C-alpha positions as CSV (number, residue, x, y, z in Angstrom):
1,X,228.1,50.4,12.6
2,X,231.2,51.5,15.0
3,X,233.8,53.6,13.5
4,X,237.5,53.6,14.5
5,X,238.6,56.0,12.0
6,X,237.1,59.0,10.1
7,X,235.9,58.7,6.4
8,X,234.4,55.3,6.3
9,X,230.8,56.2,6.6
10,X,228.5,56.9,3.6
11,X,227.7,54.1,1.1
12,X,229.9,51.3,2.8
13,X,228.2,51.9,6.1
14,X,225.0,51.2,5.0
15,X,226.1,48.3,3.2
16,X,228.0,47.2,6.6
17,X,225.0,48.0,8.5
18,X,222.7,46.1,6.4
19,X,224.8,42.6,6.7
20,X,223.5,40.0,9.1
21,X,227.1,38.8,8.8
22,X,229.9,40.3,11.1
23,X,231.8,42.7,9.1
24,X,235.3,44.2,9.8
25,X,237.0,47.2,7.6
26,X,240.7,47.5,7.7
27,X,243.0,49.7,6.0
28,X,245.0,47.4,3.6
29,X,248.1,49.1,3.7
30,X,248.7,49.8,7.5
31,X,246.1,47.0,9.1
32,X,244.4,49.7,10.8
33,X,241.1,48.8,11.9
34,X,238.4,51.2,10.4
35,X,235.1,50.0,11.4
36,X,233.1,47.1,12.5
37,X,229.2,46.2,12.0
38,X,227.0,45.3,14.9
39,X,227.0,41.7,14.5
40,X,230.7,41.3,15.2
41,X,229.6,41.9,18.7
42,X,226.5,39.4,18.5
43,X,228.7,36.7,16.8
44,X,231.9,37.4,19.0
45,X,230.4,38.6,22.4
46,X,233.0,41.7,22.4
47,X,234.1,44.3,20.1
48,X,237.4,43.7,17.9
49,X,240.6,45.4,19.6
50,X,242.0,48.1,17.3
51,X,245.6,47.0,17.9
52,X,244.6,43.0,16.9
53,X,242.6,41.1,13.8
54,X,239.7,39.6,15.1
55,X,240.8,36.1,14.5
56,X,244.3,37.1,16.2
57,X,242.2,37.9,19.5
58,X,239.4,35.3,19.3
59,X,241.2,32.3,17.5
60,X,241.7,29.4,19.3
61,X,245.2,28.5,17.6
62,X,246.3,32.2,16.4
63,X,249.1,31.2,14.9
64,X,247.6,29.0,12.5
65,X,244.6,31.7,11.9
66,X,247.1,34.4,11.1
67,X,248.8,32.4,8.3
68,X,245.6,31.4,6.7
69,X,244.5,35.2,6.7
70,X,247.7,36.6,5.3
71,X,247.3,33.8,2.4
72,X,244.0,35.0,1.9
73,X,244.8,38.8,1.7
74,X,247.7,37.7,-0.4
75,X,245.2,36.2,-2.6
76,X,242.4,38.7,-2.5
77,X,245.0,42.0,-3.4
78,X,245.8,39.8,-6.7
79,X,242.7,38.4,-8.1
80,X,239.2,37.6,-6.4
81,X,237.8,37.7,-2.8
82,X,239.2,34.6,-0.8
83,X,238.3,33.0,1.8
84,X,239.8,30.5,5.4
85,X,238.6,29.0,8.0
86,X,239.2,29.0,11.6
87,X,238.4,28.0,15.0
88,X,237.2,30.9,17.0
89,X,236.2,31.5,20.8
90,X,233.6,33.5,22.1
91,X,234.1,35.9,24.9
92,X,231.9,33.5,27.2
93,X,234.4,30.7,26.2
94,X,232.1,28.4,23.5
95,X,234.1,27.7,20.5
96,X,232.7,27.8,17.0
97,X,233.8,27.7,13.1
98,X,234.1,31.0,11.6
99,X,234.7,31.8,8.0
100,X,236.5,34.9,7.2
101,X,235.8,36.3,3.3
102,X,238.2,38.7,2.1
103,X,238.0,41.3,-0.5
104,X,239.3,44.8,-1.5
105,X,237.7,48.1,-2.4
106,X,238.4,51.6,-2.6
107,X,236.8,54.3,-0.4
108,X,237.9,57.7,-1.2
109,X,241.1,56.7,-2.8
110,X,241.9,54.5,-0.1
111,X,242.1,50.6,-0.2
112,X,240.6,49.0,2.4
113,X,240.2,45.1,3.2
114,X,236.7,44.0,3.8
115,X,236.4,40.9,5.9
116,X,233.2,39.2,6.2
117,X,232.9,36.7,8.9
118,X,230.2,33.8,9.6
119,X,229.6,31.3,11.5
120,X,230.0,27.9,9.5
121,X,230.4,25.3,12.3
122,X,227.1,23.5,11.2
123,X,228.7,23.1,7.4
124,X,232.1,22.1,8.7
125,X,230.4,19.4,11.0
126,X,228.8,18.0,7.9
127,X,231.6,18.1,5.5
128,X,233.8,16.4,8.2
129,X,231.2,14.0,8.5
130,X,231.4,13.2,5.1
131,X,235.1,13.3,4.9
132,X,234.8,10.2,7.4
133,X,232.3,8.8,5.5
134,X,234.8,8.8,2.4
135,X,237.6,7.7,4.1
136,X,235.9,4.5,5.5
137,X,234.5,3.8,2.3
138,X,237.9,4.4,0.2
139,X,239.7,2.1,3.2
140,X,237.4,-0.5,3.1
141,X,237.4,-0.9,-0.3
142,X,241.3,-1.1,-1.0
143,X,242.1,-4.2,0.7
144,X,239.2,-6.4,-1.3
145,X,240.3,-4.6,-4.6
146,X,243.9,-5.5,-3.9
147,X,243.1,-8.9,-2.8
148,X,240.5,-9.4,-6.2
149,X,243.9,-8.1,-8.6
150,X,245.7,-10.7,-6.5
151,X,243.8,-13.4,-7.2
152,X,243.9,-12.6,-10.9
153,X,248.0,-12.2,-10.9
154,X,247.5,-16.3,-9.6
155,X,245.2,-17.5,-12.2
156,X,247.5,-15.5,-14.9
157,X,250.4,-17.7,-13.5
158,X,248.3,-21.2,-13.1
159,X,245.7,-21.3,-15.6
160,X,246.4,-21.1,-19.3
161,X,243.5,-19.6,-21.4
162,X,241.1,-17.3,-20.9
163,X,243.2,-14.3,-20.9
164,X,240.9,-12.1,-22.6
165,X,238.5,-12.3,-19.6
166,X,241.2,-11.8,-17.0
167,X,242.4,-8.7,-19.1
168,X,238.6,-7.7,-18.9
169,X,238.6,-8.4,-15.2
170,X,241.6,-6.4,-14.6
171,X,239.8,-3.3,-16.5
172,X,237.3,-3.5,-14.1
173,X,239.4,-3.6,-11.0
174,X,241.3,-0.9,-12.5
175,X,238.1,1.2,-13.1
176,X,236.8,0.7,-9.5
177,X,240.3,1.8,-8.2
178,X,240.2,4.8,-10.4
179,X,236.8,5.8,-8.7
180,X,238.0,4.9,-4.9
181,X,241.2,7.3,-5.6
182,X,238.9,10.3,-7.3
183,X,236.6,10.0,-4.2
184,X,239.2,10.3,-1.9
185,X,240.8,13.1,-4.1
186,X,237.7,15.1,-4.2
187,X,237.7,15.2,-0.5
188,X,241.0,16.3,-0.3
189,X,240.7,19.1,-3.2
190,X,237.4,20.6,-1.6
191,X,239.4,21.4,1.6
192,X,241.1,24.7,1.6
193,X,241.7,24.5,5.4
194,X,243.7,21.1,5.4
195,X,246.4,22.4,2.7
196,X,250.1,21.9,3.3
197,X,251.3,24.7,1.4
198,X,255.2,24.7,0.2
199,X,257.2,25.8,-2.9
200,X,256.9,23.3,-5.5
201,X,259.0,22.9,-8.3
202,X,256.2,22.6,-11.2
203,X,258.1,20.9,-13.8
204,X,259.0,18.3,-11.3
205,X,255.1,17.6,-10.4
206,X,253.9,17.7,-13.9
207,X,257.0,15.0,-14.9
208,X,255.8,13.2,-11.9
209,X,252.2,13.4,-12.8
210,X,252.7,12.2,-16.5
211,X,254.6,9.1,-15.4
212,X,251.8,8.5,-12.7
213,X,249.3,8.4,-15.6
214,X,251.3,6.0,-17.8
215,X,253.3,8.6,-19.6
216,X,257.0,7.4,-20.4
217,X,258.9,9.8,-22.3
218,X,256.8,9.0,-26.1
219,X,255.1,5.8,-24.8
220,X,252.1,5.3,-22.9
221,X,249.4,2.6,-21.5
222,X,247.9,1.7,-24.5
223,X,244.3,1.1,-22.8
224,X,243.9,4.8,-23.4
225,X,240.6,5.1,-25.5
226,X,242.7,3.5,-28.1
227,X,245.7,5.8,-28.3
228,X,249.1,3.9,-28.8
229,X,251.0,7.1,-28.6
230,X,251.2,10.0,-26.8
231,X,254.1,12.7,-25.6
232,X,254.3,15.6,-23.2
233,X,256.2,18.8,-24.3
234,X,257.0,21.3,-21.3
235,X,257.9,25.1,-22.8
236,X,259.7,27.3,-21.0
237,X,260.7,27.3,-17.2
238,X,257.4,26.5,-15.3
239,X,258.9,28.1,-12.1
240,X,257.7,27.4,-9.1
241,X,254.4,27.9,-7.1
242,X,253.2,28.3,-3.4
243,X,250.7,24.8,-3.4
244,X,250.0,21.8,-2.0
245,X,252.2,19.7,-3.4
246,X,250.4,16.1,-3.4
247,X,247.0,17.9,-4.5
248,X,249.0,19.7,-7.3
249,X,250.0,16.8,-8.6
250,X,246.9,15.0,-8.6
251,X,245.3,18.0,-10.7
252,X,247.9,17.7,-13.5
253,X,247.3,13.8,-13.4
254,X,243.5,14.5,-13.9
255,X,243.8,16.8,-16.6
256,X,246.5,14.5,-18.4
257,X,244.1,11.7,-18.0
258,X,241.4,14.1,-19.2
259,X,243.6,14.8,-22.2
260,X,244.4,11.1,-23.0
261,X,240.4,9.9,-22.6
262,X,239.3,12.4,-25.3
263,X,241.8,12.2,-28.0
264,X,239.6,10.5,-29.8
265,X,239.6,6.7,-31.0
266,X,240.4,7.6,-34.5
267,X,243.8,9.7,-33.1
268,X,246.9,8.2,-33.7
269,X,249.0,10.2,-31.2
270,X,248.3,13.1,-28.6
271,X,250.5,15.6,-27.4
272,X,250.1,17.6,-24.4
273,X,251.8,20.7,-23.9
274,X,252.4,22.4,-20.5
275,X,253.3,26.3,-20.7
276,X,253.9,29.0,-18.2
277,X,251.5,32.2,-18.5
278,X,251.8,35.4,-16.6
279,X,250.1,34.3,-14.0
280,X,249.7,30.7,-14.0
281,X,250.0,27.7,-16.4
282,X,248.1,26.2,-19.6
283,X,247.9,22.7,-20.1
284,X,246.9,22.3,-23.8
285,X,246.4,19.2,-26.3
286,X,246.1,18.6,-29.9
287,X,242.9,16.3,-29.5
288,X,239.3,17.2,-30.6
289,X,238.9,20.0,-28.0
290,X,235.7,20.7,-25.7
291,X,232.4,22.2,-27.5
292,X,232.0,26.0,-26.5
293,X,228.0,25.2,-25.2
294,X,229.7,22.5,-22.8
295,X,232.8,24.6,-21.3
296,X,230.5,25.6,-18.4
297,X,229.4,22.2,-17.6
298,X,233.0,20.0,-17.9
299,X,233.8,21.0,-14.0
300,X,230.5,19.9,-12.5
301,X,230.2,17.1,-10.7
302,X,229.9,13.6,-12.8
303,X,229.7,15.5,-16.1
304,X,231.9,13.1,-18.9
305,X,231.6,12.2,-22.1
306,X,234.3,9.9,-22.3
307,X,233.3,5.7,-22.2
308,X,234.4,4.6,-18.9
309,X,234.7,8.3,-17.2
310,X,234.3,8.4,-13.6
311,X,233.0,12.2,-13.8
312,X,235.3,13.4,-11.2
313,X,238.4,13.8,-12.7
314,X,237.7,17.5,-13.8
315,X,235.7,18.5,-11.0
316,X,238.7,17.5,-8.8
317,X,240.7,20.0,-10.9
318,X,238.0,22.8,-10.1
319,X,238.1,21.3,-6.4
320,X,241.9,21.9,-5.8
321,X,242.1,25.3,-8.1
322,X,239.4,26.8,-5.7
323,X,240.8,25.4,-2.3
324,X,244.1,27.6,-3.4
325,X,242.6,30.8,-4.4
326,X,243.3,30.1,-8.4
327,X,241.0,30.2,-10.9
328,X,240.4,28.2,-14.1
329,X,238.8,28.5,-17.6
330,X,238.8,26.3,-20.5
331,X,239.2,27.5,-24.4
332,X,240.7,26.3,-27.5
333,X,244.2,25.1,-27.9
334,X,246.3,26.6,-30.9
335,X,245.7,23.1,-32.6
336,X,242.0,23.2,-31.7
337,X,242.3,20.7,-28.5
338,X,241.3,21.5,-25.5
339,X,243.5,24.1,-23.1
340,X,242.8,24.4,-19.6
341,X,244.5,27.7,-18.1
342,X,245.0,27.9,-14.5
343,X,245.5,31.9,-12.9
344,X,246.2,33.4,-10.0
345,X,249.0,31.1,-8.9
346,X,251.6,33.9,-8.8
347,X,252.0,37.7,-9.6
348,X,253.1,38.9,-13.1
349,X,256.3,39.8,-11.9
350,X,257.2,36.4,-10.1
């Protein structure tokens, strides 16, 4: 380990030197470079300049990398370790994708930022191949689906009878469309490096998401698991949050769809309540809830208990939450239904 300031050795020095990944330690308050391990020079071909951050000195796009780093530091200092990805250049001119995971710790009363940097070029290229495949599939499926729906509408207008079969066909098309949309959202939601962050009015996004899933005041599309009535209640001032608005809207759409699909066939109606919490937001319903034994599985890819469910919805929610550096948990609502709490969206004082 190479020290740039006194008081950094000891246990942390042993830990840093024992890691194969590049590690950079800076003072949390001043940003002063305190120490790096030997792997930094191995990965980047040079030792960082004490006056500049590693991603500033070696980034292909320094401004974008700096913005991502500041966002990660903000998240790390308020919740848990946060990662960001950036394109780096070695001293010999070769480029690669680096991922920095930032966390905080305290050494002799001094808060420090520990950045673990690794080469993720191979993983990034695999992810991009999957993204391209998903884009091709979703694009190529959308056109024939639109054409099929158009044919159903023509049959409705020109042929008498058979409405029941046309309704079934329409539901099949809608399900296929939902799967296509979910695949697209799943790919988008898992990418933290593609976020478009801006100040978002949560009440407006919640209202848009409710309308998107069929909510119109106290009315909703009756195809939802037998429910004929549903209502949305927004409690208090939801405020604003820094987020990717499009992905945040999709997150709420999936939470609302989950509540409606799992309300139970015998339920006359379901009420979904959105309320602010000290560091985030809670989405609760008065449905059947999530059994305690299933709460660790609900965010897994493909997991669903609803007839006709794709198993993508809550996985998309979890991926979007993770890409923003937030956390999500599921518990019982005050009425015995499900409650999804998203934390880390903002500081307690905001």
